C-alpha positions in Angstrom: 18.6 4.1 4.5 16.1 7.2 4.8 13.5 6.2 2.2 11.3 8.4 3.5 13.0 11.4 1.8 14.2 9.7 -1.2 11.1 10.0 -3.5 10.5 13.8 -4.5 7.6 15.5 -6.5 7.7 16.1 -9.2 10.8 14.1 -9.7 14.3 15.1 -11.8 14.1 15.0 -15.5 15.2 11.4 -16.6 18.3 10.8 -18.3 18.4 10.4 -22.2 20.5 7.0 -21.7 17.8 4.1 -20.5 18.6 1.5 -18.1 19.6 -1.7 -19.9 16.8 -3.6 -18.2 13.9 -1.3 -19.5 12.2 -2.4 -22.4 9.8 -0.4 -24.6 7.9 -1.6 -27.6 5.7 0.9 -29.2 2.7 -0.2 -31.2 1.4 1.5 -34.4 -1.0 3.7 -33.4 -1.6 7.5 -33.9 -1.8 8.1 -30.2 -0.9 5.0 -28.2 -2.0 4.3 -24.6 0.9 3.9 -22.1 1.3 1.2 -19.7 4.0 0.7 -16.9 4.4 -3.0 -16.5 7.0 -3.9 -13.7 8.0 -7.3 -11.9 10.9 -8.0 -9.7 14.3 -9.6 -9.6 15.3 -12.9 -7.7 15.3 -12.4 -3.8 16.4 -14.3 -0.6 14.7 -17.9 -1.0 13.3 -17.0 -4.6 16.2 -17.9 -7.0 13.7 -17.4 -10.0 11.3 -14.7 -10.0 8.3 -15.2 -12.8 7.6 -11.8 -12.8 10.6 -10.7 -14.6 10.1 -13.4 -17.4 6.2 -12.2 -17.4 7.2 -8.6 -17.7 9.9 -9.7 -20.7 7.0 -11.7 -22.6 4.2 -9.3 -22.4 6.2 -5.8 -23.3 7.4 -8.0 -26.8 3.8 -9.5 -27.0 2.0 -9.4 -30.7 -1.6 -9.3 -30.7 -3.9 -7.4 -32.8 -5.9 -6.5 -29.0 -2.8 -4.8 -28.2 -2.4 -2.1 -30.9 -2.5 1.1 -29.8 -1.1 0.4 -26.8 2.7 1.4 -26.0 4.1 -1.2 -23.4 6.8 -0.2 -21.2 8.6 -2.8 -19.1 10.8 -2.5 -15.8 12.2 -5.0 -13.9 13.4 -3.6 -10.1 16.1 -5.0 -8.5 14.5 -6.1 -4.9 15.4 -3.5 -2.9 13.5 -0.8 -1.3 16.5 1.7 -2.7 15.5 0.4 -6.1 12.0 1.3 -6.2 12.9 4.7 -4.5 15.3 5.3 -7.0 13.5 4.6 -10.2 9.9 4.4 -9.7 10.0 8.3 -9.8 12.2 8.0 -13.2 9.8 5.8 -15.0 6.7 7.8 -13.9 8.6 11.1 -15.0 10.0 9.2 -18.4 7.0 7.5 -19.6 3.7 9.2 -18.3 2.2 6.0 -18.0 -1.8 5.9 -18.5 -1.8 2.7 -16.6 0.9 1.1 -14.4 0.5 -2.5 -13.6 2.5 -4.1 -11.0 3.2 -7.8 -10.9 5.3 -9.7 -7.8 5.8 -13.2 -6.6 3.9 -14.5 -3.7 6.0 -17.5 -3.2 3.8 -19.2 -0.2 0.1 -19.0 -2.6 -0.9 -21.3 -5.1 -2.7 -19.0 -6.6 -3.1 -15.4 -8.2 -3.9 -12.3 -5.9 -5.6 -9.4 -6.9 -3.9 -6.8 -4.3 -7.0 -4.1 -3.6 -5.0 -2.5 -1.0 -1.6 -1.4 -0.1 -0.7 -1.0 3.2 1.4 2.0 5.5 3.1 -1.0 7.3 6.3 -2.7 6.5 8.1 -5.4 8.1 11.6 -5.0 9.9 12.0 -8.7 9.8 12.7 -9.2 6.2 15.7 -7.7 4.6 15.8 -6.7 1.1 18.1 -8.5 -1.3 20.8 -5.8 -0.4 20.5 -7.0 3.3 18.4 -3.4 4.0 15.4 -2.3 6.1 12.6 0.1 4.9 12.4 3.6 6.9 9.3 4.6 7.1 7.9 7.8 8.9 5.2 7.6 11.1 2.0 8.8 9.4 -0.1 10.3 11.8 -4.0 10.2 11.4 -3.0 8.3 7.8 -5.4 5.4 6.5 -4.1 2.6 7.2 -5.0 0.9 3.9 -4.7 2.6 0.3 -7.3 1.5 -2.1 -6.1 0.3 -5.6 -7.4 2.0 -8.8 -8.2 -0.5 -11.3 -12.0 -2.3 -12.2 -11.2 -5.3 -10.0 -14.4 -7.0 -10.7 -13.7 -7.0 -14.2 -9.8 -8.2 -13.5 -11.2 -11.3 -11.2 -13.1 -12.2 -14.6 -10.7 -12.0 -17.1 -7.9 -13.7 -14.8 -10.8 -17.0 -13.8 -10.4 -17.8 -17.8 -7.3 -18.2 -17.7 -7.3 -21.6 -15.7 -5.4 -20.3 -12.8 -7.1 -20.0 -9.3 -7.3 -16.0 -8.7 -8.8 -14.6 -5.5 -9.1 -10.8 -4.6 -6.9 -9.7 -1.9 -7.0 -7.2 0.9 -3.4 -7.7 2.1 -0.1 -7.1 0.0 2.3 -8.1 2.6 4.7 -6.2 4.5 7.7 -6.6 2.1 8.6 -4.9 -1.3 5.7 -5.5 -3.2 3.3 -3.8 -0.9 5.8 -1.0 -0.6 5.9 -0.3 -4.0 2.0 -0.7 -4.5 2.2 2.2 -1.5 4.6 4.0 -3.3 2.7 4.1 -6.6 -0.9 4.5 -5.0 1.0 7.8 -2.8 2.2 9.7 -6.5 0.5 13.1 -6.0 -2.6 12.9 -8.3 -1.0 15.5 -10.8 1.4 12.8 -11.7 -0.2 9.5 -11.0 -1.4 7.0 -13.9 -5.3 6.6 -14.2 -5.4 3.0 -13.3 -2.8 1.3 -10.7 -3.0 -1.8 -9.6 -0.9 -4.6 -8.2 -1.1 -8.3 -8.9 0.9 -11.0 -6.7 1.4 -14.5 -9.0 2.0 -17.9 -7.5 5.4 -19.5 -7.8 6.0 -21.6 -11.4 9.0 -23.8 -12.1 11.3 -22.0 -14.9 10.9 -25.1 -17.4 7.6 -27.0 -18.2 7.5 -30.6 -16.3 5.1 -33.4 -17.7 1.7 -33.5 -16.0 2.1 -37.3 -15.1 5.0 -35.7 -12.6 2.8 -33.1 -11.4 1.0 -33.9 -7.8 -1.2 -31.3 -8.0 -2.1 -28.3 -10.3 0.3 -25.6 -10.4 0.7 -23.0 -12.5 3.0 -22.7 -16.0 5.3 -19.8 -17.6 2.8 -20.0 -20.5 -0.6 -19.7 -18.7 0.8 -17.2 -16.7 1.6 -15.2 -20.0 -2.3 -15.7 -21.0 -3.3 -14.2 -18.2 -1.3 -11.5 -18.0 -1.9 -10.4 -21.3 -5.9 -10.7 -20.5 -5.3 -8.7 -17.2 -3.3 -6.0 -19.5 -6.5 -5.8 -21.5 -8.6 -4.7 -18.6 -6.4 -2.3 -17.6 -6.0 -0.7 -20.7 -9.7 -0.3 -21.4 -10.2 0.9 -17.8 -7.6 3.5 -18.7 -8.8 5.0 -22.1 -12.2 5.2 -20.3 -11.1 7.5 -17.6 
């Protein structure tokens, strides 16, 4: 698979039919601000990916504070080809003002606000399709690409949600970093005003009584509350740009 040539800008015109996994929930407002929210499906080692649940919950959230936002959700199949194929289509079709991407970091117990994407990928871990990325060597290019988001404000908002959170300078070497890199490499003419990737910790798909928990852990409901708080910060920043 040659992903180096898979993404073309400007992307082709979107098809009239949307994928069944896309969800667009417009809020009643004269000039809505569009926020594209993405997650991933299951992958080897993670049969339950909470980001799929998180995206679906956020785009159907009903709060006065979200009035004036057009929320678009998309869940990527956990493959490099899906990112290369679907990201340009989503950008062309929805022209988002802000892009929020969520991914699972199953080995950490805290939320990670990713400040950079890295121009590197692992050749040790295949995607859900059993394939590896093929990325050209970019002579003279920066090894890290900074995210475009108000990280200080995001940190404050996330801390109020009850789940430990940290700023991170390493988005890993798997699909999460790959998507973040591709999003930040979108040409200026097409790119969203705010682009950020957020790693979430592993959560249990069903609530567990506190007395059975050995240590504090994230819950699906808690994750959604933090996601909403982060969404409001991102939308405010996009409006200010």
